[in-house]
Residue frames as qw, qx, qy, qz and C-alpha x, y, z in Angstrom:
[[0.469, -0.556, -0.480, -0.490, 110.10, 144.20, 92.40],
 [0.129, -0.346, 0.560, -0.742, 109.25, 145.31, 95.92],
 [0.655, -0.261, -0.662, -0.256, 107.56, 142.52, 97.92],
 [0.314, -0.410, 0.558, -0.649, 106.21, 142.30, 101.47],
 [0.542, -0.163, -0.821, -0.074, 105.46, 138.93, 103.09],
 [0.396, -0.379, 0.374, -0.748, 103.01, 139.13, 105.99],
 [0.870, -0.155, -0.407, -0.231, 102.55, 135.85, 107.84],
 [0.774, -0.585, 0.239, 0.039, 104.12, 133.67, 110.48],
 [0.707, 0.551, -0.307, 0.321, 107.89, 133.57, 109.98],
 [0.659, -0.112, -0.418, 0.616, 111.01, 133.53, 112.18],
 [0.007, -0.378, 0.849, -0.369, 111.18, 134.01, 115.18],
 [0.797, -0.035, 0.268, -0.541, 107.90, 132.04, 115.18],
 [0.228, -0.294, 0.919, 0.127, 108.18, 128.30, 114.73],
 [0.677, 0.319, 0.595, -0.293, 106.44, 125.54, 112.80],
 [0.584, 0.230, 0.646, 0.434, 106.02, 124.39, 109.22],
 [0.286, 0.879, 0.350, 0.151, 104.31, 127.55, 107.95],
 [0.232, -0.916, 0.218, 0.243, 107.07, 129.73, 109.39],
 [0.572, -0.282, 0.623, 0.454, 109.64, 127.49, 107.69],
 [0.512, 0.577, 0.567, 0.290, 107.71, 127.73, 104.41],
 [0.118, 0.983, 0.139, 0.023, 107.71, 131.53, 104.55],
 [0.424, -0.737, 0.392, 0.350, 111.39, 131.62, 105.44],
 [0.582, 0.000, 0.664, 0.469, 112.29, 129.54, 102.39],
 [0.360, 0.781, 0.461, 0.219, 110.01, 131.66, 100.21],
 [0.150, -0.964, 0.072, 0.209, 111.70, 134.81, 101.55],
 [0.513, -0.484, 0.540, 0.460, 115.13, 133.42, 100.65],
 [0.533, 0.305, 0.660, 0.433, 114.10, 132.48, 97.11],
 [0.203, 0.908, 0.347, 0.114, 112.33, 135.77, 96.39],
 [0.309, -0.884, 0.150, 0.316, 115.27, 137.74, 97.81],
 [0.674, -0.074, 0.482, 0.554, 117.56, 136.40, 95.10],
 [0.306, 0.353, 0.485, 0.740, 116.01, 138.80, 92.58],
 [0.189, -0.755, -0.383, -0.497, 113.68, 141.13, 94.50],
 [0.002, -0.350, 0.465, -0.813, 113.58, 143.55, 97.40],
 [0.604, -0.394, -0.662, -0.205, 111.71, 141.60, 100.08],
 [0.193, -0.397, 0.487, -0.754, 110.47, 142.59, 103.53],
 [0.486, -0.269, -0.831, -0.021, 109.04, 140.15, 106.09],
 [0.347, -0.381, 0.271, -0.813, 106.44, 141.17, 108.67],
 [0.498, -0.173, -0.850, 0.005, 105.24, 138.75, 111.34],
 [0.544, -0.681, -0.368, -0.323, 103.26, 138.49, 114.54],
 [0.016, -0.458, 0.593, -0.662, 104.14, 139.90, 117.92],
 [0.508, 0.008, 0.712, -0.484, 101.09, 137.91, 119.04],
 [0.242, 0.079, -0.811, -0.526, 100.11, 135.11, 116.66],
 [0.541, -0.442, -0.669, -0.254, 97.58, 133.36, 118.92],
 [0.464, -0.651, 0.259, -0.542, 96.28, 134.35, 122.34],
 [0.074, 0.363, -0.898, 0.237, 98.00, 132.00, 124.78],
 [0.606, 0.024, 0.546, -0.578, 94.59, 130.79, 125.97],
 [0.839, 0.410, 0.083, -0.349, 93.92, 129.25, 122.53],
 [0.433, 0.634, -0.639, -0.057, 97.40, 127.93, 121.78],
 [0.956, -0.237, -0.044, -0.167, 97.67, 124.18, 122.52],
 [0.797, 0.304, -0.338, 0.398, 101.46, 123.92, 122.28],
 [0.666, -0.517, -0.239, 0.481, 104.22, 124.81, 124.72],
 [0.236, -0.588, 0.129, 0.763, 105.78, 127.73, 122.86],
 [0.580, 0.767, 0.259, -0.088, 105.13, 129.76, 119.72],
 [0.082, 0.904, -0.388, -0.160, 108.81, 130.72, 119.31],
 [0.862, 0.363, -0.312, 0.166, 111.62, 128.94, 117.51],
 [0.753, -0.536, 0.053, 0.379, 114.71, 128.00, 119.48],
 [0.188, 0.952, -0.166, -0.176, 117.04, 130.85, 118.60],
 [0.345, -0.632, 0.650, 0.244, 120.27, 128.88, 118.71],
 [0.497, 0.026, 0.825, 0.267, 119.17, 126.39, 116.04],
 [0.477, 0.730, 0.455, -0.180, 116.84, 128.42, 113.80],
 [0.461, 0.237, 0.366, 0.773, 117.69, 129.87, 110.44],
 [0.049, -0.605, -0.337, 0.720, 117.12, 133.54, 111.11],
 [0.271, 0.602, 0.514, 0.547, 115.02, 135.69, 108.77],
 [0.161, -0.062, -0.206, 0.963, 115.17, 139.50, 109.21],
 [0.177, -0.614, -0.684, -0.351, 111.51, 140.00, 110.07],
 [0.148, -0.321, 0.242, -0.904, 109.66, 142.81, 111.81],
 [0.265, -0.323, -0.890, 0.182, 107.69, 141.40, 114.74],
 [0.079, 0.028, 0.144, -0.986, 104.79, 143.88, 114.83],
 [0.490, -0.216, -0.501, -0.680, 101.40, 142.31, 113.99],
 [0.278, -0.031, 0.756, -0.592, 98.88, 141.63, 116.76],
 [0.127, -0.182, -0.885, -0.410, 96.35, 139.06, 115.54],
 [0.195, -0.617, -0.758, 0.084, 93.58, 140.24, 117.92],
 [0.158, -0.607, -0.215, 0.749, 93.99, 144.04, 117.92],
 [0.461, 0.722, 0.471, 0.212, 92.03, 145.85, 115.15],
 [0.033, -0.978, 0.088, 0.188, 93.80, 149.16, 115.89],
 [0.478, -0.479, 0.615, 0.405, 97.09, 147.39, 115.17],
 [0.589, 0.362, 0.659, 0.295, 95.69, 146.06, 111.88],
 [0.264, 0.937, 0.228, 0.017, 94.77, 149.56, 110.76],
 [0.258, -0.854, 0.356, 0.279, 98.24, 150.82, 111.70],
 [0.560, -0.199, 0.704, 0.389, 99.98, 148.01, 109.78],
 [0.521, 0.617, 0.561, 0.184, 97.70, 148.51, 106.76],
 [0.124, 0.988, 0.021, -0.088, 98.53, 152.22, 106.62],
 [0.402, -0.673, 0.521, 0.339, 102.22, 151.48, 106.95],
 [0.581, 0.089, 0.717, 0.376, 102.19, 149.02, 104.06],
 [0.381, 0.836, 0.391, 0.049, 100.11, 151.47, 102.02],
 [0.049, -0.952, 0.221, 0.206, 102.83, 154.13, 102.49],
 [0.496, -0.446, 0.667, 0.331, 105.61, 151.64, 101.77],
 [0.647, 0.575, -0.114, -0.488, 103.86, 150.73, 98.47],
 [0.411, -0.248, 0.841, 0.251, 105.16, 147.23, 97.74],
 [0.409, 0.195, -0.593, -0.665, 104.26, 145.87, 94.33],
 [0.693, -0.151, -0.664, -0.238, 103.11, 142.63, 95.92],
 [0.419, -0.432, 0.539, -0.589, 101.77, 141.88, 99.39],
 [0.591, 0.079, -0.790, -0.147, 101.97, 138.14, 100.08],
 [0.619, -0.376, 0.415, -0.550, 99.91, 136.36, 102.74],
 [0.307, 0.077, -0.948, -0.043, 100.07, 132.69, 103.75],
 [0.598, -0.209, 0.118, -0.764, 96.57, 131.56, 104.76],
 [0.330, 0.060, -0.942, 0.020, 95.67, 128.42, 106.66],
 [0.194, -0.469, -0.823, 0.256, 92.84, 129.24, 109.06],
 [0.038, -0.755, -0.427, -0.497, 89.94, 131.74, 109.28],
 [0.513, -0.687, -0.284, 0.429, 91.11, 133.05, 112.66],
 [0.406, -0.319, 0.183, 0.837, 93.47, 135.34, 110.69],
 [0.282, 0.564, 0.606, 0.485, 90.91, 136.47, 108.11],
 [0.096, -0.952, -0.289, 0.035, 89.79, 139.70, 109.85],
 [0.455, -0.685, 0.244, 0.514, 93.40, 140.75, 110.48],
 [0.453, -0.027, 0.609, 0.650, 94.57, 139.97, 106.94],
 [0.233, 0.692, 0.619, 0.289, 91.42, 141.40, 105.35],
 [0.124, -0.962, -0.164, 0.178, 91.66, 144.80, 107.01],
 [0.437, -0.570, 0.390, 0.577, 95.40, 145.08, 106.39],
 [0.424, 0.177, 0.679, 0.572, 94.98, 144.15, 102.71],
 [0.149, 0.828, 0.525, 0.125, 91.99, 146.47, 102.20],
 [0.194, -0.930, 0.014, 0.311, 93.91, 149.46, 103.58],
 [0.493, -0.411, 0.507, 0.576, 97.24, 148.66, 101.90],
 [0.442, 0.347, 0.683, 0.467, 95.64, 148.33, 98.46],
 [0.115, 0.908, 0.350, -0.198, 94.24, 151.87, 98.64],
 [0.250, -0.645, 0.346, 0.634, 97.54, 153.14, 97.28],
 [0.712, 0.621, 0.035, -0.324, 96.35, 151.79, 93.88],
 [0.326, 0.663, -0.668, -0.088, 99.73, 150.10, 93.39],
 [0.231, -0.313, 0.892, -0.232, 99.95, 147.16, 95.79],
 [0.751, -0.001, -0.481, -0.453, 98.45, 143.85, 94.68],
 [0.564, -0.402, 0.611, -0.383, 97.64, 141.15, 97.23],
 [0.660, 0.217, -0.691, -0.200, 98.49, 137.50, 96.71],
 [0.666, -0.419, 0.467, -0.402, 97.53, 134.73, 99.10],
 [0.386, 0.268, -0.880, -0.065, 99.13, 131.28, 99.27],
 [0.747, -0.284, 0.084, -0.596, 96.43, 128.94, 100.56],
 [0.049, -0.209, 0.962, -0.167, 97.21, 125.88, 102.61],
 [0.077, 0.449, 0.885, -0.090, 93.48, 125.55, 103.11],
 [0.204, -0.311, -0.248, -0.894, 90.40, 127.48, 102.08],
 [0.754, -0.446, -0.177, -0.449, 87.99, 125.39, 104.14],
 [0.141, -0.598, 0.717, -0.330, 89.70, 124.37, 107.41],
 [0.396, 0.052, -0.917, 0.002, 90.07, 120.75, 108.53],
 [0.204, -0.405, -0.779, 0.434, 88.26, 121.40, 111.81],
 [0.022, -0.454, -0.371, -0.810, 85.45, 123.65, 110.64],
 [0.105, -0.415, -0.621, 0.657, 83.57, 126.04, 112.92],
 [0.186, 0.835, 0.517, 0.006, 80.58, 128.38, 112.45],
 [0.002, -0.957, 0.031, 0.289, 81.59, 131.56, 110.67],
 [0.596, -0.318, 0.510, 0.533, 84.68, 130.13, 108.96],
 [0.474, 0.457, 0.577, 0.483, 83.32, 130.57, 105.43],
 [0.036, 0.960, 0.266, 0.084, 82.08, 134.12, 106.05],
 [0.420, -0.796, 0.241, 0.363, 85.43, 135.19, 107.50],
 [0.589, -0.084, 0.582, 0.554, 87.34, 133.64, 104.60],
 [0.354, 0.694, 0.515, 0.358, 85.10, 135.33, 102.04],
 [0.141, -0.975, -0.081, 0.150, 85.67, 138.68, 103.76],
 [0.469, -0.593, 0.431, 0.492, 89.46, 138.40, 103.46],
 [0.550, 0.149, 0.663, 0.485, 89.34, 137.09, 99.90],
 [0.275, 0.894, 0.355, -0.006, 87.44, 140.20, 98.74],
 [0.048, -0.957, 0.241, 0.155, 90.73, 142.07, 99.08],
 [0.600, -0.324, 0.642, 0.349, 92.96, 139.54, 97.30],
 [0.455, 0.644, -0.313, -0.529, 94.03, 139.80, 93.64],
 [0.597, 0.389, -0.688, -0.141, 95.79, 136.44, 93.16],
 [0.819, -0.368, 0.335, -0.287, 95.58, 133.01, 94.73],
 [0.364, 0.435, -0.823, -0.030, 98.25, 130.30, 94.81],
 [0.881, -0.244, 0.117, -0.389, 96.80, 126.90, 95.78],
 [0.176, -0.556, 0.812, -0.003, 98.96, 124.02, 96.97],
 [0.276, 0.075, 0.953, 0.096, 96.67, 121.29, 95.61],
 [0.209, -0.244, -0.639, -0.698, 93.76, 120.78, 93.24],
 [0.331, -0.557, -0.749, 0.141, 91.54, 120.12, 96.26],
 [0.196, -0.526, -0.266, 0.784, 92.21, 123.63, 97.56],
 [0.051, 0.064, -0.433, -0.898, 91.50, 125.07, 94.11],
 [0.271, -0.425, -0.792, -0.344, 88.13, 123.31, 94.07],
 [0.313, -0.617, -0.578, 0.432, 87.32, 124.75, 97.49],
 [0.148, -0.359, 0.030, 0.921, 88.36, 128.24, 96.39],
 [0.140, -0.072, -0.565, -0.810, 86.30, 128.24, 93.21],
 [0.264, -0.541, -0.798, -0.026, 83.29, 127.06, 95.20],
 [0.244, -0.691, -0.380, 0.564, 83.53, 130.24, 97.25],
 [0.053, 0.763, -0.154, -0.626, 84.91, 132.58, 94.59],
 [0.804, 0.376, 0.446, 0.115, 84.27, 131.30, 91.04],
 [0.472, 0.865, -0.013, 0.171, 86.07, 134.23, 89.36],
 [0.554, -0.742, 0.288, 0.246, 89.27, 133.95, 91.42],
 [0.550, 0.727, -0.410, 0.034, 92.50, 134.44, 89.50],
 [0.716, -0.518, 0.455, -0.110, 94.40, 131.39, 90.69],
 [0.608, 0.508, -0.608, -0.046, 97.06, 128.80, 89.98],
 [0.924, -0.369, 0.090, -0.037, 97.93, 125.44, 91.53],
 [0.395, 0.661, -0.599, 0.222, 101.61, 125.02, 92.38],
 [0.852, -0.257, -0.445, 0.101, 102.73, 121.99, 94.42],
 [0.538, -0.830, 0.148, 0.002, 104.17, 122.60, 97.87],
 [0.481, 0.674, -0.531, 0.179, 107.96, 122.83, 97.50],
 [0.815, -0.107, -0.491, 0.289, 110.36, 120.61, 99.40],
 [0.458, -0.883, 0.080, -0.067, 111.35, 121.68, 102.92],
 [0.755, 0.418, -0.303, 0.404, 115.06, 121.94, 102.23],
 [0.138, -0.789, 0.324, -0.504, 115.77, 123.84, 105.48],
 [0.852, -0.451, 0.210, -0.160, 116.13, 120.61, 107.44],
 [0.122, -0.678, 0.704, 0.176, 119.35, 119.72, 105.66],
 [0.584, 0.292, -0.715, -0.251, 120.51, 116.40, 104.30],
 [0.919, -0.319, -0.078, -0.219, 119.73, 113.01, 105.77],
 [0.128, -0.646, 0.742, -0.121, 122.29, 111.00, 107.68],
 [0.372, 0.138, -0.914, -0.085, 123.05, 107.29, 107.86],
 [0.696, -0.425, -0.379, -0.438, 120.17, 105.28, 109.30],
 [0.767, -0.253, -0.492, 0.326, 122.25, 103.64, 112.01],
 [0.293, 0.130, -0.274, 0.907, 123.71, 106.98, 113.09],
 [0.381, -0.383, -0.130, -0.831, 120.21, 108.45, 113.39],
 [0.786, -0.377, -0.460, -0.171, 118.97, 105.46, 115.41],
 [0.627, -0.091, -0.466, 0.617, 121.91, 105.80, 117.78],
 [0.017, 0.261, -0.127, 0.957, 121.11, 109.49, 118.31],
 [0.599, -0.337, -0.148, -0.711, 117.50, 108.58, 119.20],
 [0.290, -0.301, 0.835, -0.358, 118.59, 105.57, 121.28],
 [0.857, 0.215, 0.122, -0.452, 116.69, 103.15, 119.03],
 [0.248, -0.397, 0.859, 0.206, 117.84, 99.68, 117.99],
 [0.720, 0.348, 0.521, -0.298, 114.86, 98.40, 116.01],
 [0.431, -0.015, 0.702, 0.567, 115.31, 96.95, 112.55],
 [0.073, 0.504, 0.646, 0.569, 112.03, 98.19, 111.03],
 [0.104, -0.462, -0.408, 0.781, 110.77, 101.70, 111.85],
 [0.125, 0.682, 0.541, 0.476, 107.80, 103.69, 110.55],
 [0.210, -0.130, -0.255, 0.935, 107.35, 107.38, 111.30],
 [0.052, -0.829, -0.520, -0.198, 104.32, 109.50, 112.18],
 [0.435, -0.088, -0.129, 0.887, 105.59, 113.09, 112.37],
 [0.044, -0.424, -0.220, -0.877, 104.13, 116.48, 113.21],
 [0.337, -0.144, 0.406, -0.837, 101.64, 118.13, 115.53],
 [0.064, -0.214, -0.975, -0.015, 99.13, 115.52, 116.69],
 [0.431, 0.122, 0.133, -0.884, 95.59, 116.62, 115.86],
 [0.655, 0.161, 0.667, -0.316, 92.52, 114.44, 115.48],
 [0.699, 0.628, 0.002, -0.344, 92.15, 114.92, 111.71],
 [0.201, 0.669, -0.700, -0.147, 95.61, 113.45, 111.16],
 [0.905, 0.057, -0.286, -0.309, 94.35, 109.97, 111.97],
 [0.068, 0.502, -0.813, 0.288, 96.89, 108.72, 114.49],
 [0.663, -0.092, 0.569, -0.478, 94.11, 106.61, 116.02],
 [0.875, 0.407, -0.071, -0.253, 93.69, 104.86, 112.65],
 [0.472, 0.602, -0.626, 0.149, 97.42, 104.17, 112.50],
 [0.282, -0.396, 0.759, -0.432, 97.52, 102.76, 116.02],
 [0.837, 0.112, 0.365, -0.393, 94.70, 100.36, 115.15],
 [0.773, 0.551, -0.305, -0.081, 96.63, 99.36, 112.02],
 [0.160, 0.600, -0.731, 0.281, 99.76, 98.75, 114.10],
 [0.656, -0.222, 0.582, -0.426, 97.77, 96.37, 116.31],
 [0.921, 0.339, 0.103, -0.162, 97.33, 94.21, 113.21],
 [0.527, 0.712, -0.447, 0.126, 100.87, 94.68, 111.92],
 [0.210, -0.628, 0.681, -0.312, 102.58, 93.68, 115.18],
 [0.830, -0.081, 0.488, -0.259, 100.97, 90.23, 115.05],
 [0.879, 0.450, 0.149, 0.051, 102.56, 89.55, 111.66],
 [0.648, 0.493, -0.139, 0.564, 105.84, 91.47, 111.53],
 [0.552, -0.553, -0.255, 0.570, 108.20, 93.12, 114.00],
 [0.259, 0.572, 0.188, 0.755, 107.66, 96.76, 112.98],
 [0.309, -0.530, -0.455, 0.646, 107.93, 99.68, 115.41],
 [0.141, 0.822, 0.375, 0.405, 106.30, 103.10, 115.11],
 [0.338, -0.129, -0.229, 0.904, 107.95, 106.43, 115.96],
 [0.037, -0.868, -0.467, -0.166, 105.45, 109.11, 116.97],
 [0.480, -0.140, -0.090, 0.861, 107.27, 112.44, 116.89],
 [0.031, -0.469, -0.258, -0.844, 105.46, 115.70, 117.60],
 [0.137, -0.026, 0.528, -0.837, 103.50, 117.66, 120.19],
 [0.009, 0.506, 0.862, -0.016, 99.97, 116.74, 121.15],
 [0.156, -0.054, -0.064, -0.984, 97.52, 119.40, 119.94],
 [0.681, -0.295, -0.416, -0.526, 94.60, 117.08, 120.77],
 [0.747, -0.530, 0.217, -0.338, 93.69, 115.04, 123.83],
 [0.180, 0.559, -0.806, 0.072, 96.87, 113.16, 124.72],
 [0.488, -0.159, 0.766, -0.386, 95.09, 110.65, 126.95],
 [0.823, 0.376, 0.087, -0.417, 92.96, 109.46, 124.04],
 [0.654, 0.569, -0.496, -0.043, 96.04, 108.21, 122.20],
 [0.046, -0.447, 0.825, -0.343, 97.77, 106.81, 125.28],
 [0.697, 0.017, 0.526, -0.487, 94.60, 104.85, 126.00],
 [0.839, 0.457, -0.135, -0.265, 94.67, 103.43, 122.47],
 [0.342, 0.579, -0.727, 0.140, 98.29, 102.38, 122.89],
 [0.335, -0.229, 0.801, -0.439, 97.24, 100.48, 126.03],
 [0.787, 0.237, 0.262, -0.506, 94.09, 99.09, 124.41],
 [0.826, 0.497, -0.234, -0.125, 96.01, 97.64, 121.46],
 [0.853, -0.410, 0.217, 0.238, 98.93, 96.51, 123.65],
 [0.640, 0.686, -0.017, 0.347, 101.41, 98.66, 121.72],
 [0.421, -0.884, 0.175, 0.105, 103.67, 99.80, 124.56],
 [0.639, -0.385, 0.523, 0.413, 106.57, 97.80, 123.14],
 [0.571, 0.410, 0.559, 0.439, 105.79, 98.75, 119.54],
 [0.140, 0.913, 0.223, 0.312, 105.62, 102.54, 119.80],
 [0.536, -0.144, -0.193, 0.809, 108.34, 105.11, 120.54],
 [0.033, -0.920, -0.385, -0.060, 106.92, 108.42, 121.77],
 [0.428, -0.071, -0.036, 0.900, 108.79, 111.69, 121.22],
 [0.007, -0.769, -0.607, -0.201, 106.05, 114.17, 122.05],
 [0.226, -0.697, -0.057, 0.678, 107.94, 117.39, 122.71],
 [0.472, 0.852, -0.037, -0.225, 108.30, 119.92, 119.93],
 [0.853, 0.047, 0.257, 0.453, 110.98, 118.70, 117.51],
 [0.079, -0.817, 0.172, 0.545, 113.50, 121.50, 116.87],
 [0.628, 0.717, -0.193, -0.232, 114.64, 122.12, 113.31],
 [0.117, 0.666, -0.737, -0.001, 118.12, 120.72, 113.95],
 [0.413, -0.184, 0.865, -0.218, 116.71, 117.37, 115.16],
 [0.766, 0.363, 0.100, -0.520, 114.18, 116.67, 112.41],
 [0.513, 0.535, -0.640, -0.204, 116.77, 114.84, 110.31],
 [0.123, -0.289, 0.915, -0.252, 117.23, 112.16, 112.98],
 [0.609, 0.200, 0.595, -0.485, 113.59, 111.04, 112.96],
 [0.736, 0.567, -0.084, -0.361, 113.31, 110.87, 109.17],
 [0.340, 0.601, -0.722, -0.051, 116.76, 109.34, 108.67],
 [0.287, -0.231, 0.879, -0.302, 116.08, 106.62, 111.24],
 [0.678, 0.288, 0.476, -0.481, 112.81, 105.63, 109.57],
 [0.381, 0.058, 0.815, 0.433, 112.10, 103.39, 106.60],
 [0.015, -0.502, -0.649, -0.572, 108.79, 104.95, 105.63],
 [0.116, 0.054, 0.313, -0.941, 106.65, 107.94, 106.65],
 [0.053, -0.458, -0.878, -0.127, 102.95, 107.36, 107.30],
 [0.200, 0.012, 0.070, -0.977, 100.18, 109.95, 106.87],
 [0.028, -0.342, -0.939, -0.029, 96.91, 108.28, 107.91],
 [0.139, 0.088, 0.137, -0.977, 94.94, 111.52, 107.61],
 [0.258, 0.522, 0.790, -0.193, 91.14, 111.55, 107.82],
 [0.299, 0.914, 0.273, -0.014, 91.03, 114.92, 106.07],
 [0.497, -0.413, 0.252, 0.720, 93.63, 117.00, 104.25],
 [0.472, 0.845, -0.019, -0.251, 94.25, 119.45, 101.47],
 [0.704, 0.490, -0.433, 0.278, 97.96, 118.76, 101.31],
 [0.754, -0.644, -0.020, 0.128, 100.66, 118.28, 103.92],
 [0.129, 0.876, -0.456, 0.088, 104.04, 119.81, 104.52],
 [0.692, -0.411, 0.593, -0.024, 105.09, 116.51, 106.09],
 [0.866, 0.418, 0.251, 0.109, 105.11, 115.02, 102.58],
 [0.459, 0.834, -0.176, 0.252, 107.66, 117.62, 101.51],
 [0.365, -0.726, 0.566, -0.136, 109.85, 117.01, 104.54],
 [0.860, -0.058, 0.506, 0.016, 109.78, 113.30, 103.74],
 [0.751, 0.630, 0.101, 0.172, 110.70, 114.01, 100.14],
 [0.047, 0.906, -0.395, 0.144, 113.61, 116.17, 101.26],
 [0.439, -0.519, 0.728, -0.096, 114.96, 113.09, 103.03],
 [0.433, 0.288, -0.753, -0.403, 114.05, 110.80, 100.09],
 [0.275, -0.024, 0.877, -0.393, 111.65, 108.79, 102.22],
 [0.227, -0.290, -0.817, -0.444, 108.80, 106.64, 100.87],
 [0.338, -0.051, 0.328, -0.880, 105.31, 107.57, 102.09],
 [0.122, -0.385, -0.905, -0.132, 102.15, 105.63, 102.89],
 [0.146, 0.078, 0.173, -0.971, 99.27, 108.11, 102.84],
 [0.347, 0.506, 0.729, -0.302, 95.49, 108.15, 103.03],
 [0.241, 0.342, 0.586, 0.694, 93.73, 109.11, 99.82],
 [0.067, -0.847, -0.462, 0.255, 92.45, 112.50, 101.00],
 [0.008, -0.902, 0.074, 0.425, 92.82, 116.00, 99.59],
 [0.519, 0.781, -0.330, -0.113, 95.88, 116.45, 97.43],
 [0.554, -0.538, 0.633, 0.060, 98.05, 113.73, 98.99],
 [0.801, 0.222, 0.539, 0.136, 97.48, 111.45, 96.01],
 [0.471, 0.881, -0.027, 0.027, 98.71, 114.23, 93.71],
 [0.002, 0.830, -0.548, 0.102, 102.18, 114.01, 95.28],
 [0.470, -0.309, 0.823, -0.080, 102.47, 110.43, 96.55],
 [0.608, 0.330, -0.504, -0.516, 102.36, 108.13, 93.52],
 [0.864, -0.200, 0.333, -0.321, 100.84, 104.78, 94.38],
 [0.942, 0.002, 0.283, 0.180, 103.28, 101.88, 94.08],
 [0.606, 0.648, -0.067, 0.456, 105.93, 104.27, 92.78],
 [0.157, 0.539, -0.430, 0.707, 106.99, 106.60, 95.61],
 [0.243, -0.118, 0.714, -0.646, 104.76, 104.97, 98.23],
 [0.083, -0.374, -0.910, -0.159, 101.28, 103.59, 98.75],
 [0.347, -0.173, 0.020, -0.922, 97.91, 105.34, 98.78],
 [0.138, -0.264, -0.945, 0.137, 95.20, 103.76, 100.95],
 [0.287, -0.676, -0.493, -0.467, 91.60, 104.57, 101.77],
 [0.103, -0.459, 0.399, -0.787, 91.10, 106.98, 104.66],
 [0.608, -0.288, 0.399, -0.624, 89.84, 105.65, 108.00],
 [0.945, 0.125, -0.227, -0.198, 90.68, 102.10, 106.95],
 [0.408, -0.694, 0.591, -0.062, 93.12, 100.56, 109.46],
 [0.874, 0.035, 0.482, 0.057, 93.00, 97.15, 107.80],
 [0.689, 0.683, 0.089, 0.224, 94.07, 98.55, 104.43],
 [0.007, -0.908, 0.377, -0.184, 96.73, 100.70, 106.09],
 [0.680, -0.457, 0.573, -0.013, 98.12, 97.66, 107.89],
 [0.870, 0.320, 0.350, 0.135, 98.20, 95.80, 104.58],
 [0.451, 0.857, -0.125, 0.216, 100.20, 98.60, 102.95],
 [0.297, -0.791, 0.520, -0.129, 102.75, 98.62, 105.80],
 [0.807, -0.174, 0.564, 0.033, 103.15, 94.84, 105.57],
 [0.777, 0.572, 0.207, 0.160, 103.45, 94.97, 101.79],
 [0.147, 0.936, -0.303, 0.108, 106.10, 97.70, 102.02],
 [0.385, -0.628, 0.673, -0.061, 108.31, 95.41, 104.11],
 [0.812, 0.034, 0.582, -0.024, 107.42, 92.03, 102.67],
 [0.726, 0.623, 0.224, 0.185, 108.07, 93.20, 99.11],
 [0.613, -0.321, 0.114, 0.713, 111.21, 95.17, 100.07],
 [0.326, 0.822, 0.381, 0.269, 109.90, 98.40, 98.53],
 [0.341, -0.836, -0.034, 0.429, 112.16, 100.87, 100.34],
 [0.437, -0.310, 0.454, 0.712, 114.99, 101.03, 97.81],
 [0.258, 0.445, 0.672, 0.533, 112.67, 101.25, 94.78],
 [0.088, -0.893, -0.439, -0.048, 110.46, 103.94, 96.31],
 [0.409, -0.725, 0.080, 0.548, 113.47, 105.95, 97.50],
 [0.406, -0.060, 0.544, 0.731, 114.98, 105.93, 94.01],
 [0.122, 0.630, 0.631, 0.437, 111.69, 107.06, 92.46],
 [0.251, -0.889, -0.297, 0.242, 111.32, 109.83, 95.06],
 [0.433, -0.474, 0.257, 0.722, 114.71, 111.24, 94.09],
 [0.279, 0.246, 0.623, 0.688, 113.52, 111.50, 90.48],
 [0.070, -0.792, -0.580, -0.175, 110.49, 113.54, 91.60],
 [0.419, -0.576, -0.265, 0.650, 112.36, 116.20, 93.55],
 [0.246, 0.022, 0.291, 0.924, 112.94, 118.66, 90.69],
 [0.142, -0.610, -0.616, -0.478, 109.19, 119.25, 90.42],
 [0.481, -0.786, -0.389, 0.028, 109.15, 120.67, 93.93],
 [0.542, 0.029, -0.142, 0.828, 111.94, 123.26, 93.89],
 [0.095, -0.725, -0.335, 0.594, 111.52, 126.75, 95.32],
 [0.088, -0.284, 0.437, 0.849, 112.72, 128.17, 92.02],
 [0.083, -0.305, -0.808, -0.497, 109.79, 126.56, 90.21],
 [0.158, -0.670, -0.669, 0.279, 107.39, 127.73, 92.91],
 [0.103, -0.628, -0.052, 0.770, 108.46, 131.37, 92.58],
 [0.025, -0.077, 0.639, 0.765, 108.38, 131.14, 88.78],
 [0.092, -0.489, -0.845, -0.196, 104.78, 129.95, 89.10],
 [0.118, -0.695, -0.428, 0.566, 103.86, 132.94, 91.26],
 [0.011, -0.530, 0.210, 0.821, 105.07, 135.39, 88.63],
 [0.015, 0.159, 0.823, 0.545, 103.46, 133.45, 85.80],
 [0.088, -0.669, -0.734, 0.077, 100.16, 134.14, 87.58],
 [0.135, -0.756, -0.228, 0.599, 100.78, 137.77, 88.49],
 [0.076, -0.425, 0.433, 0.791, 102.09, 138.64, 85.02],
 [0.198, 0.285, 0.871, 0.347, 99.29, 136.89, 83.12]]
């Protein structure tokens, strides 16, 4: 089968680019696959990070064409006509925010005029976490030109069917991020990060308000009075940095928090997860999270808020703990219980047993079960 993936992918960076790179590799085992990505993904004015590009010397390179301009309609028409002429059997989009809906919609509408190409979209979200006026209308526009939908959680499926009740769709869990390699010994990882603490929790990923870092910091204020646990915060600030620094001061957490707030390159991710005992996702809102699948790759237990599809992947008191969202007291209790009841070994063992469910082979098989049905 001839397949074109159009989304963020190498040389762009971030979890979605990694996802598409791993999908490209799995599909390429049996199909002819082409990857097309953005020459301009976001206007620099609207991009909160320091760079949109992966560090070339450490990235796993994917042979992509860097040709899509997210804000140029003439470019969209050109790309659509090109894909129409190329006539792939399947045009795959990865969709996570309505900003891209006009671009994807026009490209898909034009490409499908060849009467051969079918469009499939893999949805991280249908309704965005930080919703703005016009988001639903833009999403509906793009989805008019999509034949198949892959949803990464039941929550996303519910959102999709609210907007498009007749959508041909299938839920397939987010596969494990295997591109970060194997974990290393905990003490070796701590030495690399210059850490000497006995008990370490991890908050990882871009820092945005919906991810609930403020809730976790309030929980840590409770935890530190009862147990010597330290928190690693690893990831760039995509929200107001001062807000979180003020909370660290307010709760007197300077000696209980380790800040690593530059972008974490792919080659260094293993150090933060390997050094940690447990990964914490205190999200206020979510559909699912790629951080869960990075944690699973490193066989790490997870404490997560009960939002979106997180409870579909994190099994309470089996691979981690599920707590109520926006509840720092309950989150603190789960962290204390994790250590006081020595849950790390048990949860790690159970996580290893879950990994087969989240292989890229199963994900791709699920795609073709949908498109061939």
